[in-house]
Structures are given as structure tokens and as C-alpha cells.
N, C-alpha and C positions, 0 to 999 in steps of 0.2 A: 770658456765657462761652461759649455756643454759637457767639455770633458769633466771639470770638476763636479758637475752635478750627477754624472755617471758613475765617478769615484764613490761619493757618498753613498749612492744608491746599491753599489756593489758592497760596500761596507755593512750597510744596515742588513743585506741578506745572507752574508757570512758571518755575522755574529752570533756566535752560540750562546744560547740561554737554558741552563739547566737548573737554574738554584735562583733564590731570592736575592743574592748577591750579585749574580750576573745580571740579574733583572734591573736592580738599580743603577748597576753601571752602564747599561744599555742607556736607561733614561737620562743619565748625567752627560753621556756622551754624544747624544743625539737630540734628545727632547727638553732638555733643560734652558733656561735663558740663556746660558753661554755655550750651548751645544751647537752641533754641526749643522744641523737644520736652521735654527735661527741666523748662524753665521751666514750661511748659504743665501738666505733672504736679505741679508746686509749688503750683499754683493751687487743688488738690483740696480743701485744707483750708478754702477759701472756699465750698466748693459746699454747699447741705443737704443732710442725709442722704438726704431722699427722691429726691434727684435724683443721688446719688454713683453708683449703678450706670449711670445713662443717660449721664453724663458720663465715665466711666471707658471705656465700651465705644466711645463717640465717639474719646476719646483714643487708645486702644490702635489704632484704625484709622489714625489720622493717624502715629502710630509706624511701624505696618507699612509704611505708604506711603511714609515717608522711608528705610525701611531696604532697601525692594525697589529704590528708585530708586538709590539708593547701589549695592548690589551689582550691578544692570543695566549701568549707566553703567560702573562698574569693568571688568566683564568686556567690554563692547564696545570699551573704549578698549585693552585689552590684545589683543582679536582684531585690532584696526586695526593695533597697533603690529607684531605677527607678519607681517601681509600687506605691511607696508612694508620688511620686511627686504630688504636688497641687498646688493651687492657692497662698497658704501661704508661697511657697518657693519663692526663689530668682530670678525674672523671668529676670533679668539681664544678668543672667550667658550666655556665647556664646553658641550656639549651633551647633551642629555637622555640619561640612562643606558639602555644597551640591553641585553638579557638573550639570550644565545647557550647553546647547548649544551656539552657537553663531549665528550671522546673516550672511546668505549668501552673498558673494562679491555683487551680482546682487541686494540684497536687500540693502546694504549699498551704493552703487552708486545711485539707484534710490532715497532713502531718502535724500543724499545729493542734488542731483538734485531738488527734491521738495524743500528742504529749500531754495536753491536760488532763485527759481522763487516766492516762497512766500515772501521774503525779496524784490524781484522785484515788487509785487503788483499784483500777479497772485493767484487766487483761483484754486480748485481742481474740475474737472468734470469727470464722469464715464458713461460709458455705456457697452452694451452686448457685447459678443464675437462672438455671431451668430448674423449675419446681413442679411439684405436682399440687393436685387440689388441696390435699390434706394439709399439709405443711404452710400452703399459702393461705389458705381460706380457712377452711373447716377447723382445724386447731386453735386458730385465733378468734372463734366464735364468730365467724359471719355464718348467718343464716343463709339457706339455700337462695332465697330471692333478694339478697343484698346487692343494691346496686354495682358495688365494685366487681361483682362477679359477672357484669354484662358487657358484651363484646366492644362496647365503646370505650372501655376503660382499661381491658387487660389485652395484652397480646396471647392469643391461644395458639400454641404450636400444635396441640392435638385437643379436638373438641371430641369426646366420646360420649356415645349413646349405650354403651354397655356397662351394666350394674358393677361388673368386678373390675373394670378399667378406669383410672382416673383421669382427668383431664390434665394436661401439661401446659405450663405458661411460663412466660417470661416473669420472673418475679416482679410483682407490683411494689415489693418492700422488703427491707432485709428482717422483717419480724421471722420469716421462717427458719433464720438462723438461729433465733432464741428458741424455737420449737424443737429443733434439732439438739441444741446444748441442753436443755432441760431433760431431753429423753435420754441421752448419753450419760448425763452425770448427775449427781446428787446436790442438793443444797447443803452449803451455802455457794451461790454463785454471783460472780460481779464481773461483767464483761459487755465490751462494745463490739458492735459487728457492723464495720465499714464496708461498702460496696455499691455496686452500680444497679439500677432498678430502671422498670419501663412501665411507661403507661401511655395507653393510646388516647394521649390528647393533641388538641391542635397547638401548633407552634405559635407563641405570642412572644412579647419581651420578658414575660415573667414565668412562663412554662415551657416545657421541652418534652419532648417523647422519650427520652432518657435523661436521667440524672444521677446524682450520687449522694447517698444516705450514710448516716452513722446512729445506730440504734443502741440502746444500752438497756442492760438487765441488771438487775440486783434483787436476789432472792434469799431470804434468810428468816430466822423467826423474830418477829416483833418490827419488821421494816415498816416505816411510817411515811404518810404524807409529808411531813414536816421533813424528814431525811431527803424526798425527792426534790422539794423545792429549795432546800439549801444546796444540794448538788448542782441543781440548774442555775441558780444565782451565781455561785462560785464559777460555774463555766462561763457565764455571759461576761462577767468581771473580768476574767483572765484572758477571754477572748477579744473583748472591746475596750477594757479598760475598767477602773474601779469606778469611773464617774460615768458609766454607761446607763442609759434610761432604759427601763424594762417593765413590763407590766406581765401578770399573769391571771389568767382568766379561765372560767369553766369551760368546758366543751365536752364533745363525746366522741370515743372510738368504741368499736364492738369488744375490743380485747383488753380493755381497761375501764376501771370503775372505782372511784370518780376519776374522771378524766380533766385535763387543763391544756391550755396552749400557752407558750411565752412569747411577745412581741417585743420587740427592740425598735429604738425610735431611729429612723432614718431620716438624717437631713438631706434635703435634696434643693434644687432651683427653684422650687415651689414653696419650701419652707418647711419640709419635712411630713413625715406620715408614719405611723406605725404598721411594720413590717413581721408578721408571725414567722419564728425561725425553728420552732419543734413544736410539738404535740408529745404529751406523757400523761401519765396516770398511774394507778394502783392495778396490778395485774388481776384481771379476773378470775375468779374461781373456777369458771369453767374451762378456762385456759389450763390452769393446774390441773384440773381433773383429764383433760386430754392428753396430758402427759405424764400421769401416773404420780403428780406432786401433790401431798396430802395438804388442802387448802386450811384446814383445821389445824395444821402445825406451822405453815410456812405462810409468809405474806412477800410481797415483793413491788419493786416499780419499774416501768419500761418507759423509755422515752425515745424518739424519733426525731434527727434533724436532717434538713437538706443541706449537703455540703455547697450545692452551687448557691443558693440564697444567702447562706453564711460568708461565702467569698466574695458575692457583690456586695453585700454590706460591709465586708472588711475592708474591700479595696475600691469602694464607689463606683462599682459598675452599675448601669442602669438597664442593661441589655443581656438576659441569660444567652442568647444567640452568639455574642462574642467569645463566649467559653468555648465553642464548639466549631466555629469557623477556620481555625488555624491561620490567623490573620497575622503574618509575622509583625506587622506594625503595632498591633494590640500586644502580641507577646512579649515583644523587646522591651515592653514598659516595665517588665516584672523580673527581669535580669537581676540579680544579687550581687 
């Protein structure tokens, strides 16, 4: 019996496997139901009881040898096949799946806002996040003692006490881009200005020290408040659906007169509440004069909205901090 086992072991070692056909032949000869390994185990009934343990151990070694040779040969043939892949092969075969990330909910909301205003005839303008006092405050009709200039609201990068040197700040809104746009181009103008802004505020569920804004500007002859409200209502319906509940109410901003705010009804576990999504108004004549646009000829409207607040309403998020913590359990919910 031991001679038979050694013979099969020798045959396994000497069997040449260089292609798929020989691999299959090896499987049939040794590892199939009718192969030599199974036939060898069938002879166990003829082994004396005192020899069964010894023979069983020897047979298992032969079985393991055959299985390992088969798996190693199969792996080597597959590796060789991949190396030989070239332009002559079928390039229409599907590739191995790749795993990619997804867009952040803020990015998704911002892209949707951009697409809406592009449909409404606006183009997109951009500007720096580090601004001087003139573009961030003075040209926007902020008086020298306005609270927004105070250190508690603004991140000052350079606070100057020299009369010929301006303060530098991290912009508190994207309105400075409107100033730059009106200085560089003559009306008519119809643009939105998306970007990141900074406020020196306490972090709560509804406020953060940095957030994203989209501001808009339309300057031309005979622009009216009616056109502004119609634009904002159209935006709200395209963003939240035609059945959205909204309201427009009076407000105040230094750079617009008259000024309004728009609220959207936010359903929540407590029944719901009005949540302000944007401020707007007719451009103040002082702003036009600061950028050498004649307020006797041109009128215009401006609006500004928080992308974070809109994303929270859009996706039912109740804490702004979730948007900045990069928790994968939260972000994975927004995979498209």
C-alpha cells in the first residue's frame, strides 16, 4: 500500500502544467471524483486496523500536495495571462469595479443654486477671500462705527492705524465681488457670486465661523423691486418645489434700500418654523457712487443667501456642524 501512495505522490510532482488544458487534465487525473486521489482513499478498507492511522496520514499528505499544485498552477497561469494582455485583446471586456467618492451636500446644494440662476440669465463672478476695508465695508455703505466692523464679528488679518493703509480682513460676505464687478465692467450686469465667507461668531447648531454664500447682482436701467421679488420667488420654487411656503418681509442692510428678507417654512419634529434663507434689496445709490455708476441712470437689485442654510432646508439637516465634521456616516447618506 505504501508503495502505491508513493507512486501517486511521484506522479503528482512530475506532472507538467504549462497551459489551461494541462491544468484541467491534472484535475481530472488526480482530483476529480474518479481521480487517483479518491481511488487511493477507497483502498483504505483493505488496510489493517493497526495501520489505518499511518496510511491515512500518508494519504492526506498526497491529497494536500495535489490540491496545492493545482491552485499554484492555476494562479500562475492567470498571472501570466494578465501580463500578456495587449492591444490585440478585446478591449470591450468590462474592467474591474472602482470605488469613488461622492459630492459633499454643500457642493450638491451650491451646484443646484448655480444651475437655477444660470437658467434665470445670470453668469458667475468670483473674487478673493482676503479683502481690504474699501471693498468689504466702505464701498458697501458701512459707516465707520458700524457693528460689523467690530472685532467680535470680523476676522482681521491686519488692523492698521495708518491713514494710508487699509485694514485687511477675511471677507464677511461675497458682496465685495459685486464692488469689483461694478468697478471693472459697465452695466448692464447680471451675475451671481458664490464663495466662502468668515464671521467671528460662536459655533452653534445654526451658526458657524465659516460658511458659504451666493450673492447676486442685477444692474440696468429701470430695474424694479417687482423684478427682484419675482426672481426670488422663482428661485424658491425651483429649489424647494412649486408648493413651497415662503414669505417676504421688510428688513435693513446698509448697501440696499429698500431691503427685504425671504423666509421658507421648515417642517420639523416640533411642527415647523420660518427660517430666513436670504436678504435682498435695491442697490443703495451710495454704493453706485462708490464705484462710479450713475444712480440717476441705473438701478439694480442685490441678494445674498447662505448655502449652508439652504442645504439644511433642502436635506433636512438640523445642525450646521454636521456639514463640517467630515463624518463618513453622515456623508455616505448623500451618495448619488
